[in-house]
C-alpha positions as YAML, in Angstrom:
chain: A
units: angstrom
residues:
- id: 1
  name: MET
  ca: [0.00, 0.00, 0.00]
- id: 2
  name: ARG
  ca: [2.98, 2.32, 0.56]
- id: 3
  name: LEU
  ca: [3.88, 1.94, -3.10]
- id: 4
  name: LEU
  ca: [0.37, 2.99, -4.06]
- id: 5
  name: LYS
  ca: [0.60, 6.03, -1.79]
- id: 6
  name: ALA
  ca: [3.97, 6.95, -3.28]
- id: 7
  name: ALA
  ca: [2.55, 6.61, -6.79]
- id: 8
  name: PHE
  ca: [-0.37, 8.92, -6.03]
- id: 9
  name: MET
  ca: [1.89, 11.46, -4.36]
- id: 10
  name: LEU
  ca: [4.18, 11.39, -7.41]
- id: 11
  name: ILE
  ca: [1.17, 11.97, -9.66]
- id: 12
  name: ILE
  ca: [0.10, 14.94, -7.52]
- id: 13
  name: VAL
  ca: [3.60, 16.43, -7.62]
- id: 14
  name: VAL
  ca: [3.72, 16.01, -11.40]
- id: 15
  name: ASP
  ca: [0.29, 17.67, -11.67]
- id: 16
  name: ILE
  ca: [1.49, 20.64, -9.64]
- id: 17
  name: PHE
  ca: [4.52, 20.97, -11.91]
- id: 18
  name: ILE
  ca: [2.28, 20.80, -14.99]
- id: 19
  name: ILE
  ca: [-0.02, 23.46, -13.51]
- id: 20
  name: LEU
  ca: [2.90, 25.79, -12.91]
- id: 21
  name: LEU
  ca: [4.13, 25.15, -16.46]
- id: 22
  name: ALA
  ca: [0.66, 25.75, -17.84]
- id: 23
  name: LEU
  ca: [0.35, 29.04, -15.98]
- id: 24
  name: THR
  ca: [3.45, 30.36, -17.67]
- id: 25
  name: ILE
  ca: [2.98, 28.91, -21.15]
- id: 26
  name: LEU
  ca: [-0.50, 27.61, -21.87]
- id: 27
  name: ASN
  ca: [-4.15, 28.54, -21.84]
- id: 28
  name: PRO
  ca: [-5.80, 29.14, -18.41]
- id: 29
  name: LEU
  ca: [-8.50, 26.60, -19.32]
- id: 30
  name: LEU
  ca: [-5.84, 23.89, -19.36]
- id: 31
  name: VAL
  ca: [-4.75, 25.02, -15.90]
- id: 32
  name: LEU
  ca: [-8.31, 24.54, -14.69]
- id: 33
  name: LEU
  ca: [-8.39, 21.08, -16.26]
- id: 34
  name: PHE
  ca: [-5.18, 20.05, -14.50]
- id: 35
  name: ILE
  ca: [-6.50, 21.37, -11.19]
- id: 36
  name: VAL
  ca: [-9.65, 19.28, -11.58]
- id: 37
  name: VAL
  ca: [-7.63, 16.16, -12.46]
- id: 38
  name: SER
  ca: [-5.36, 16.73, -9.48]
- id: 39
  name: GLY
  ca: [-8.38, 17.11, -7.18]
- id: 40
  name: VAL
  ca: [-9.90, 13.88, -8.46]
- id: 41
  name: LEU
  ca: [-6.64, 11.99, -7.92]
- id: 42
  name: LYS
  ca: [-6.35, 13.38, -4.39]
- id: 43
  name: GLY
  ca: [-9.93, 12.30, -3.68]
- id: 44
  name: ILE
  ca: [-9.17, 8.77, -4.87]
- id: 45
  name: HIS
  ca: [-6.06, 8.70, -2.71]
- id: 46
  name: ASN
  ca: [-8.04, 9.80, 0.36]
- id: 47
  name: GLN
  ca: [-10.72, 7.15, -0.26]
- id: 48
  name: LEU
  ca: [-8.12, 4.40, -0.51]
- id: 49
  name: SER
  ca: [-6.44, 5.63, 2.66]
- id: 50
  name: VAL
  ca: [-9.72, 5.65, 4.59]
- id: 51
  name: LYS
  ca: [-10.66, 2.18, 3.31]
- id: 52
  name: GLN
  ca: [-7.29, 0.82, 4.42]
- id: 53
  name: LYS
  ca: [-7.66, 2.34, 7.88]
- id: 54
  name: LEU
  ca: [-11.20, 1.00, 8.26]
- id: 55
  name: TYR
  ca: [-10.08, -2.45, 7.15]
- id: 56
  name: LYS
  ca: [-7.30, -2.47, 9.77]
- id: 57
  name: PHE
  ca: [-9.68, -1.19, 12.46]
- id: 58
  name: TYR
  ca: [-12.32, -3.85, 11.82]
- id: 59
  name: LYS
  ca: [-9.71, -6.58, 11.45]
- id: 60
  name: ILE
  ca: [-8.22, -5.72, 14.86]
- id: 61
  name: ARG
  ca: [-11.68, -5.34, 16.39]
- id: 62
  name: SER
  ca: [-12.96, -8.65, 15.03]
- id: 63
  name: SER
  ca: [-9.85, -10.51, 16.27]
- id: 64
  name: LYS
  ca: [-10.37, -9.07, 19.79]
- id: 65
  name: VAL
  ca: [-14.02, -10.14, 19.83]
- id: 66
  name: ARG
  ca: [-13.20, -13.73, 18.86]
- id: 67
  name: ILE
  ca: [-10.71, -14.11, 21.71]
...
């Protein structure tokens, strides 16, 4: 899961770099598009993180109940 987190963080960093590049060179509409894509990727990353934490919580909780 750490590899997945690292991959998403790398994608976000690349998006920020592209946004800065787009601000200096390209059309502002492309900047808006990259911001939206970056937001969607961050949302996916947060959902995966929450699902992993919930899975660990319920796994620990269910093992304590069985004992």
